RODO-2510 file (C-alpha; in nm, 4 decimals, decimal comma):
residues 254
     n   res          X          Y          Z
     1     m    -0,8526     1,8669    -0,3394
     2     a    -0,6798     1,5474    -0,4487
     3     l    -0,4157     1,3966    -0,2229
     4     l    -0,2755     1,1985    -0,5158
     5     e    -0,3033     1,3116    -0,8744
     6     t    -0,1429     1,1620    -1,1821
     7     k    -0,1507     1,3288    -1,5205
     8     d    -0,0816     1,1222    -1,8327
     9     l     0,1461     0,8937    -1,6260
    10     s     0,3181     0,6551    -1,8659
    11     i     0,6038     0,4088    -1,8803
    12     q     0,7526     0,2235    -2,1721
    13     f     0,9898    -0,0743    -2,1685
    14     g     1,1485    -0,0921    -2,5118
    15     g     0,8560    -0,0993    -2,7522
    16     l     0,6040    -0,2012    -2,4859
    17     k     0,3805     0,0630    -2,3290
    18     a     0,3198    -0,0922    -1,9877
    19     v     0,1100     0,2046    -1,8681
    20     d    -0,0198     0,4662    -2,1085
    21     r    -0,1467     0,8096    -1,9964
    22     l    -0,2992     0,7163    -1,6622
    23     n    -0,4976     0,9923    -1,4935
    24     l    -0,5897     0,9359    -1,1290
    25     s    -0,7409     1,1812    -0,8844
    26     i    -0,7746     1,0411    -0,5329
    27     k    -0,9194     1,2569    -0,2591
    28     k    -0,7850     1,2683     0,0938
    29     g    -0,9472     0,9952     0,3023
    30     q    -1,0719     0,8048    -0,0005
    31     l    -1,0593     0,4275    -0,0397
    32     y    -0,9824     0,3833    -0,4090
    33     g    -0,9380     0,0672    -0,6140
    34     l    -0,7137    -0,0009    -0,9129
    35     i    -0,8277    -0,3181    -1,0843
    36     g    -0,7834    -0,5038    -1,4108
    37     p    -0,6926    -0,8422    -1,5585
    38     n    -0,3521    -0,9962    -1,4967
    39     g    -0,0790    -0,8044    -1,6786
    40     a    -0,2851    -0,4862    -1,7002
    41     g    -0,0069    -0,2718    -1,5494
    42     k    -0,1413    -0,2263    -1,1959
    43     t     0,1737    -0,3120    -0,9990
    44     t     0,3757    -0,1095    -1,2509
    45     v     0,1679     0,1931    -1,1432
    46     f     0,2624     0,1267    -0,7794
    47     n     0,6265     0,0984    -0,8792
    48     m     0,6116     0,4401    -1,0457
    49     l     0,4334     0,5981    -0,7496
    50     t     0,6997     0,4666    -0,5109
    51     g     1,0056     0,5540    -0,7206
    52     v     1,1007     0,1980    -0,8155
    53     y     1,0402     0,2868    -1,1805
    54     a     1,0837     0,6314    -1,3344
    55     p     0,7895     0,7269    -1,5580
    56     t     0,8702     0,7747    -1,9267
    57     s     0,6319     1,0705    -1,9298
    58     g     0,3597     1,2327    -1,7229
    59     t     0,3574     1,3333    -1,3576
    60     a     0,2532     1,2056    -1,0155
    61     v     0,1816     1,4611    -0,7425
    62     l     0,1268     1,3842    -0,3736
    63     d    -0,0256     1,6605    -0,1629
    64     g     0,1184     1,9260    -0,3936
    65     v     0,4666     1,7706    -0,4211
    66     t     0,5806     1,6158    -0,7500
    67     l     0,7126     1,2609    -0,7016
    68     n     0,8935     1,2363    -1,0373
    69     g     1,2674     1,2004    -0,9968
    70     k     1,2557     1,1159    -0,6274
    71     s     1,3997     0,7979    -0,4774
    72     p     1,1887     0,5360    -0,2958
    73     v     1,3295     0,6578     0,0374
    74     e     1,2419     1,0202    -0,0405
    75     i     0,8919     0,9231    -0,1498
    76     n     0,8405     0,7190     0,1653
    77     k     0,9433     1,0170     0,3768
    78     l     0,6938     1,2324     0,1852
    79     g     0,4191     0,9968     0,2997
    80     v     0,3762     0,7009     0,0628
    81     a     0,3952     0,3457     0,2015
    82     r     0,3162     0,0165     0,0327
    83     t     0,2703    -0,3543     0,0776
    84     f     0,3588    -0,6133    -0,1856
    85     q     0,1756    -0,8822    -0,3784
    86     n     0,4296    -1,1302    -0,2415
    87     i     0,4698    -1,0688     0,1318
    88     r     0,8067    -0,9121     0,2174
    89     l     0,8657    -0,9459     0,5891
    90     f     1,1884    -1,0039     0,7803
    91     g     1,1003    -1,3639     0,8605
    92     k     1,3779    -1,4246     1,1117
    93     m     1,2956    -1,1132     1,3109
    94     s     1,0203    -1,0843     1,5680
    95     v     0,6782    -0,9449     1,4895
    96     l     0,7570    -0,6482     1,7155
    97     d     1,0917    -0,5754     1,5508
    98     n     0,9355    -0,5846     1,2023
    99     v     0,7064    -0,2988     1,3033
   100     r     0,9772    -0,1138     1,4964
   101     l     1,1784    -0,0983     1,1742
   102     g     0,9001     0,1036     1,0189
   103     f     0,9649     0,3897     1,2595
   104     g     1,3143     0,4442     1,1179
   105     n     1,2072     0,7714     0,9524
   106     s     1,1117     0,9238     1,2865
   107     i     1,3999     0,8007     1,5047
   108     h     1,6873     1,0456     1,5390
   109     y     2,0113     0,9715     1,7218
   110     s     2,3774     0,9581     1,6258
   111     l     2,5843     0,6521     1,5433
   112     f     2,7854     0,7220     1,8590
   113     e     2,4689     0,7238     2,0721
   114     s     2,3511     0,4051     1,9044
   115     f     2,6813     0,2237     1,9584
   116     f     2,7027     0,3065     2,3301
   117     h     2,3262     0,3132     2,3992
   118     i     2,3439     0,6618     2,5469
   119     g     2,1859     1,0047     2,4948
   120     r     1,8783     1,0029     2,2727
   121     y     1,9098     0,6330     2,1944
   122     r     1,7259     0,4867     2,4944
   123     k     1,4341     0,7304     2,4768
   124     a     1,3926     0,6924     2,0993
   125     e     1,4018     0,3133     2,1142
   126     r     1,1547     0,3046     2,4035
   127     e     0,9141     0,5306     2,2159
   128     a     0,9466     0,3192     1,9005
   129     t     0,8625     0,0058     2,1001
   130     e     0,5583     0,1707     2,2580
   131     k     0,4288     0,2947     1,9230
   132     a     0,4906    -0,0457     1,7632
   133     m     0,2918    -0,2165     2,0377
   134     e     0,0049     0,0272     1,9820
   135     l    -0,0033    -0,0674     1,6134
   136     l     0,0166    -0,4383     1,6916
   137     k    -0,2870    -0,4008     1,9167
   138     v    -0,4786    -0,2329     1,6339
   139     f    -0,4032    -0,5319     1,4113
   140     n    -0,4635    -0,7885     1,6892
   141     l    -0,1021    -0,9019     1,6759
   142     d     0,0189    -0,7875     2,0186
   143     g    -0,0145    -1,1402     2,1568
   144     e     0,2383    -1,2634     1,8978
   145     k     0,4886    -0,9799     1,9405
   146     d     0,7765    -1,2174     2,0202
   147     y     0,6987    -1,4689     1,7451
   148     l     0,9211    -1,4873     1,4405
   149     a     0,7350    -1,3207     1,1548
   150     s     0,7785    -1,6349     0,9430
   151     n     0,5898    -1,8392     1,2035
   152     l     0,2688    -1,6370     1,1756
   153     p    -0,0227    -1,7781     0,9754
   154     y    -0,0562    -1,6318     0,6281
   155     g    -0,3441    -1,3962     0,7113
   156     k    -0,1563    -1,2530     1,0102
   157     q     0,1567    -1,2033     0,7989
   158     r    -0,0561    -0,9881     0,5670
   159     r    -0,1762    -0,7824     0,8635
   160     l     0,1799    -0,7486     0,9930
   161     e     0,2977    -0,6126     0,6588
   162     i     0,0231    -0,3482     0,6691
   163     a     0,1167    -0,2605     1,0294
   164     r     0,4810    -0,2138     0,9293
   165     a     0,3797     0,0121     0,6404
   166     m     0,1649     0,2155     0,8798
   167     a     0,4646     0,2627     1,1092
   168     t     0,6292     0,4869     0,8497
   169     g     0,3527     0,7437     0,9046
   170     p     0,2068     0,7541     0,5536
   171     k    -0,0504     0,9880     0,4061
   172     l    -0,1148     0,7390     0,1271
   173     l    -0,1146     0,3613     0,1778
   174     l    -0,0749     0,1421    -0,1311
   175     l    -0,1986    -0,2153    -0,0870
   176     d    -0,0993    -0,4604    -0,3607
   177     e    -0,3454    -0,7530    -0,3618
   178     p    -0,3800    -0,7679     0,0181
   179     a    -0,6346    -1,0532     0,0007
   180     a    -0,4177    -1,2775    -0,2185
   181     g    -0,4091    -1,6297    -0,0748
   182     m    -0,6655    -1,5588     0,1957
   183     n    -0,9703    -1,7693     0,2753
   184     p    -1,3162    -1,6011     0,2933
   185     n    -1,2997    -1,5485     0,6717
   186     e    -0,9534    -1,3909     0,6484
   187     t    -1,0731    -1,1681     0,3639
   188     a    -1,3713    -1,0506     0,5695
   189     d    -1,1370    -0,9677     0,8601
   190     l    -0,9071    -0,7836     0,6191
   191     m    -1,1964    -0,5709     0,4918
   192     d    -1,2741    -0,4670     0,8487
   193     t    -0,9056    -0,3896     0,9103
   194     i    -0,8741    -0,1716     0,5986
   195     r    -1,1865     0,0231     0,6906
   196     f    -1,0574     0,0684     1,0454
   197     v    -0,7209     0,1993     0,9220
   198     r    -0,8867     0,4476     0,6875
   199     d    -1,1356     0,5725     0,9443
   200     n    -0,9123     0,5848     1,2536
   201     f    -0,5799     0,6934     1,1050
   202     d    -0,7145     0,9562     0,8632
   203     m    -0,5641     0,7446     0,5869
   204     t    -0,6016     0,7536     0,2098
   205     i    -0,5814     0,4059     0,0571
   206     l    -0,5215     0,2907    -0,2990
   207     l    -0,5481    -0,0822    -0,3452
   208     i    -0,4961    -0,3348    -0,6205
   209     e    -0,7185    -0,6384    -0,5843
   210     h    -0,8651    -0,9284    -0,7837
   211     d    -1,1190    -1,0255    -0,5179
   212     m    -1,4278    -0,8441    -0,6451
   213     k    -1,6180    -0,9085    -0,3220
   214     l    -1,3535    -0,7114    -0,1331
   215     v    -1,3405    -0,4424    -0,4014
   216     s    -1,7164    -0,3934    -0,4099
   217     g    -1,7331    -0,4041    -0,0311
   218     i    -1,4859    -0,1289     0,0531
   219     c    -1,3828     0,0761    -0,2518
   220     e    -1,5679     0,4005    -0,3189
   221     e    -1,4303     0,4545    -0,6692
   222     l    -1,2371     0,2459    -0,9194
   223     t    -1,0104     0,2802    -1,2161
   224     v    -0,9858    -0,0231    -1,4435
   225     l    -0,6705    -0,0856    -1,6456
   226     n    -0,6506    -0,3166    -1,9443
   227     f    -0,3231    -0,3620    -2,1338
   228     g    -0,1872    -0,0514    -1,9616
   229     t    -0,4675     0,1811    -2,0669
   230     e    -0,7664     0,3121    -1,8766
   231     l    -1,0769     0,1085    -1,9562
   232     a    -1,3222     0,2704    -1,7123
   233     k    -1,3362     0,4824    -1,3979
   234     g    -1,5963     0,6101    -1,1559
   235     p    -1,8132     0,4924    -0,8649
   236     t    -1,7556     0,1255    -0,7833
   237     a    -2,1019    -0,0134    -0,8623
   238     e    -2,1166     0,1742    -1,1910
   239     v    -1,7737     0,0523    -1,3018
   240     l    -1,8331    -0,3112    -1,2061
   241     n    -2,1533    -0,3131    -1,4140
   242     n    -1,9818    -0,1617    -1,7174
   243     p    -2,0089    -0,4123    -2,0078
   244     r    -1,6538    -0,3339    -2,1212
   245     v    -1,5202    -0,4155    -1,7747
   246     i    -1,7187    -0,7390    -1,7579
   247     t    -1,5832    -0,8405    -2,0992
   248     a    -1,2233    -0,7652    -1,9923
   249     y    -1,2645    -1,0004    -1,6957
   250     i    -1,4026    -1,2973    -1,8918
   251     g    -1,1872    -1,5955    -1,8040
   252     e    -1,0238    -1,4139    -1,5101
   253     d    -1,0332    -1,5431    -1,1534
   254     d    -1,2050    -1,2655    -0,9603
***
């Protein structure tokens, strides 16, 4: 059974069809890639799946629940988390506090308790700190817990953004070009991290990526978009050897 399924998912901006009748079926625990040349509509798909954009037509269903019409906050609480092509961290906050923020969905205490630091506040905050430290250890960031996020090297900022997304407790993790700007060693480490997250957190992952070495190394299946329409889909090796896909990538930086 698919964890995420889209049926004829489409969005139009004026006369432009940015995504036209996209059909995805991603199984629970799968590591799935969404690729295509620049401007193909990949990030637009993420924006529809997370409630940033409302589809013009079609549906997106997560674990039996229709996402259409729901806000980004509601969709996050249903179990969808994402990272961004351009890193979006709270640069002036500590590494630890960036991850602690991700546990906001699971922390429950009143404004009164928060203001006076009484009742459920102390226990909830202590538990959030402990859980955040556990995630930082997974991503080898526990040694920098007190650093400002903006002071981390680029590769570690990418890992921190993934750790913060994981803190929301997702069923589905959307990674938007996680290897962008990374050197080969950082990309290799990222591949190991993504595999570890999938295998040890029972996670389903959908990623957008231009680095074909990363895509071929970790993705089990792919869908290729070109000008908003589906060009090819199927097992990774088969798709990457498809002549139509190769032609679409001519002149692209992979």
